[in-house]
C-alpha positions as CSV (number, residue, x, y, z in Angstrom):
1,M,46.5,167.0,88.9
2,F,45.0,163.6,88.4
3,R,42.2,164.3,90.8
4,T,41.7,167.5,88.8
5,I,41.6,165.6,85.5
6,S,39.2,163.0,86.9
7,A,36.8,165.6,88.2
8,I,36.9,167.5,85.1
9,A,36.1,164.2,83.0
10,K,33.8,162.7,85.6
11,D,30.9,162.0,83.2
12,K,33.0,161.1,80.1
13,Y,35.9,158.8,81.3
14,R,36.4,156.2,84.0
15,S,39.6,155.9,86.0
16,A,41.6,152.6,85.3
17,R,43.9,151.5,88.1
18,W,46.1,149.7,85.4
19,L,49.5,150.9,86.4
20,E,48.5,150.7,90.2
21,T,47.8,147.0,89.7
22,L,51.0,146.3,88.0
23,Y,52.7,148.1,91.0
24,E,50.8,146.0,93.6
25,E,51.6,142.8,91.8
26,R,55.2,143.8,91.6
27,R,55.6,143.6,88.0
28,I,55.8,147.2,87.0
29,A,58.4,146.4,84.3
30,D,55.7,144.6,82.5
31,A,54.2,148.0,81.5
32,M,56.9,148.0,78.8
33,H,55.1,145.2,77.1
34,E,51.4,145.3,78.0
35,V,48.8,147.6,76.5
36,P,46.7,149.8,78.7
37,P,42.9,150.1,78.5
38,Q,41.8,152.1,75.6
39,D,38.0,152.5,75.9
40,D,37.1,155.9,77.6
41,A,39.7,155.3,80.4
42,L,41.8,157.9,82.2
43,I,45.1,156.2,83.2
44,L,47.7,157.6,85.4
45,H,51.2,156.6,84.1
46,R,53.9,157.6,86.8
47,A,56.6,155.2,85.4
48,P,57.8,156.7,82.1
49,Q,60.9,154.5,82.3
50,F,58.6,151.7,81.6
51,F,56.4,153.2,78.9
52,N,55.6,151.0,76.1
53,L,56.9,152.7,73.0
54,N,55.9,149.7,70.8
55,M,52.1,150.1,71.3
56,K,49.9,152.0,68.9
57,L,50.4,155.4,70.4
58,T,47.6,157.0,68.4
59,N,45.1,154.9,70.1
60,Y,45.5,157.4,73.1
61,R,45.7,161.1,74.0
62,Y,48.1,162.4,76.5
63,I,48.0,165.1,79.1
64,L,51.8,165.4,79.9
65,N,53.1,166.6,83.3
66,A,56.6,167.0,84.4
67,R,58.4,169.1,87.0
68,D,62.0,170.6,87.7
69,P,64.2,167.6,88.5
70,R,65.9,169.7,91.1
71,D,62.7,170.2,93.0
72,L,61.8,166.5,92.5
73,L,64.9,165.5,94.3
74,C,64.0,167.6,97.3
75,N,60.7,166.0,97.4
76,Q,62.2,162.6,97.2
77,F,64.6,163.3,100.0
78,H,61.7,164.4,102.5
79,W,59.6,161.5,101.4
80,Q,62.2,159.1,102.5
81,F,61.0,159.6,106.0
82,S,57.2,159.0,105.6
83,H,56.7,157.5,102.0
84,P,55.9,153.8,102.3
85,N,58.0,151.1,100.5
86,Q,56.3,147.8,100.1
87,L,59.6,146.0,99.3
88,E,61.4,146.8,102.7
89,S,60.9,145.2,106.1
90,P,60.3,147.7,109.0
91,E,63.8,147.1,110.0
92,E,65.2,147.9,106.5
93,T,62.9,151.1,106.3
94,Q,64.3,152.4,109.5
95,R,67.9,151.6,108.5
96,R,67.5,153.5,105.2
97,R,65.9,156.4,107.0
98,E,68.8,156.7,109.4
99,R,71.2,156.5,106.5
100,V,69.5,159.4,104.5
101,A,69.1,161.5,107.6
102,E,72.8,161.1,108.3
103,E,74.0,162.1,104.8
104,G,71.6,165.2,104.5
105,I,69.6,166.5,101.5
106,D,72.5,167.8,99.4
107,A,74.5,164.4,99.5
108,F,71.1,162.6,98.8
109,A,70.3,164.8,95.7
110,L,73.8,164.2,94.3
111,R,73.5,160.4,94.8
112,Y,69.9,159.9,93.8
113,D,69.6,160.2,90.1
114,N,66.4,160.3,88.2
115,T,67.9,160.3,84.8
116,N,66.3,156.9,83.6
117,M,62.8,158.1,84.5
118,L,63.4,161.5,82.9
119,K,64.8,159.9,79.7
120,G,61.7,157.6,79.5
121,F,59.5,160.6,79.7
122,F,61.6,162.5,77.1
123,N,61.5,159.5,74.7
124,A,57.9,159.0,75.0
125,V,57.0,162.8,74.4
126,R,59.2,162.4,71.1
127,K,57.1,159.9,69.8
128,I,53.7,161.1,70.6
129,A,52.2,163.2,67.8
130,P,51.8,166.8,68.8
131,E,48.1,166.8,67.9
132,D,47.5,163.9,70.4
133,R,49.1,165.7,73.5
134,I,49.0,168.8,75.6
135,F,51.8,169.7,78.3
136,I,50.8,170.9,81.7
137,G,54.0,171.6,83.8
138,Y,54.0,171.5,87.6
139,A,55.0,175.1,87.6
140,M,52.2,176.2,85.3
141,Y,49.8,174.1,87.1
142,C,50.7,175.8,90.4
143,L,50.9,179.3,89.1
144,H,48.1,179.4,86.5
145,F,45.8,176.8,87.8
146,D,42.5,178.2,86.2
147,E,44.2,178.4,82.8
148,C,45.5,174.9,83.1
149,V,42.0,173.6,84.0
150,A,40.5,175.4,80.9
151,R,43.1,173.8,78.8
152,I,42.5,170.3,80.1
153,A,38.7,170.7,79.6
154,D,39.1,171.8,76.1
155,F,41.5,169.0,75.4
156,L,39.0,166.4,76.8
157,G,36.2,168.1,75.0
158,V,34.3,168.8,78.3
159,A,32.5,172.1,78.6
160,P,32.9,173.7,82.1
161,S,29.4,175.1,81.9
162,E,28.1,171.7,82.1
163,W,29.8,170.7,85.2
164,T,27.8,169.8,88.2
165,R,28.3,171.7,91.5
166,Q,30.1,168.7,92.8
167,Q,32.6,168.8,89.8
168,R,33.2,172.6,90.5
169,K,33.9,171.9,94.1
170,A,36.2,169.0,93.3
171,V,38.3,171.0,90.9
172,A,38.5,174.1,93.1
173,R,39.8,172.4,96.0
174,E,42.9,171.4,93.9
175,K,44.4,174.9,93.6
176,S,47.8,174.9,95.0
177,D,46.9,177.7,97.8
178,E,44.0,175.5,98.9
179,Q,46.2,172.4,99.4
180,T,46.9,172.6,103.1
181,A,43.1,172.3,103.8
182,N,42.6,169.5,101.2
183,P,42.3,166.2,102.9
184,K,43.4,164.5,99.7
185,W,46.6,166.3,99.3
186,I,49.7,164.1,99.3
187,G,51.2,166.5,101.9
188,Q,48.6,165.3,104.4
189,Q,50.0,161.8,104.2
190,W,53.6,162.2,103.5
191,G,55.8,165.0,104.9
192,G,57.9,167.3,102.7
193,S,55.4,167.9,100.0
194,D,55.2,171.4,98.5
195,T,52.9,173.4,96.5
196,M,55.0,175.8,94.4
197,P,58.0,175.5,92.0
198,G,61.6,176.4,93.0
199,R,62.0,174.7,96.4
200,H,65.7,173.6,95.4
201,R,66.7,177.2,95.6
202,T,66.1,177.3,99.3
203,E,66.9,173.9,100.3
204,L,70.0,173.0,98.4
205,R,73.6,174.6,98.5
206,P,74.6,176.6,95.4
207,E,77.3,174.0,94.7
208,T,74.7,171.3,94.7
209,I,72.5,173.2,92.5
210,A,75.3,173.8,90.0
211,A,76.1,170.1,89.9
212,L,72.4,169.2,89.3
213,N,72.2,171.9,86.6
214,R,75.0,170.2,84.7
215,R,73.4,166.7,85.2
216,Y,70.0,167.7,84.1
217,A,70.8,170.4,81.6
218,W,69.3,168.7,78.7
219,F,65.9,168.1,80.6
220,L,65.8,171.6,81.9
221,E,66.1,172.9,78.4
222,F,63.5,170.4,77.3
223,L,61.1,171.8,80.0
224,R,61.8,175.2,78.8
225,R,60.8,174.4,75.1
226,M,57.7,172.2,76.4
227,D,56.2,174.5,79.0
228,D,54.4,177.9,78.8
229,P,57.2,180.5,78.0
230,R,56.1,182.3,81.2
231,M,57.5,179.4,83.2
232,A,61.1,179.6,81.4
233,A,62.7,181.5,84.2
234,T,61.7,178.7,86.7
235,Y,64.1,176.2,84.9
236,D,67.2,178.6,85.2
């Protein structure tokens, strides 16, 4: 989605690697106190648990993206076997992967809790003025891509009629049904990535889903309210 936004806004905003730099310097927690760039910059903020709620939020505009936390856990299970972890030695990575493989996806989903991250997102959204944000959920992005692109372009003040041929191609290749042929799709790097909502229904046992429904009931209800009404059933 960030590649899509970057292509839409190519001539209006620059991409700023602010959060990535904090990750690389192993001081991601400093994001809670530092102020991101403000001048015509696109910032990908993937650590809402470290979002700085004390900065002047009205200095920014926000394209908010979230997905079903049950599907997210499925992704995180599969990524255990391919996603790099700079804080581990090769031996530690191998041992972790062996432990995760032995416990299986259901036990992993019940053990691995994203509540802190989700609460960070929830608390940030509550403080951002409605006129400064739009919500583009993962489900909506996958199922109604062209509509989402139009909303993003309008929010950024970019007219699609003024896009270059290169911009159009860059946006078009991010459609969910084009991802297996997209060399930049994350699934080409890390196994287990998906392109549609609802994977938890086929990968997790019913009793695991029931437990996650109880754990994340508050966030699923939040997503029903925030997302397009057509997506409500995906959060059941």
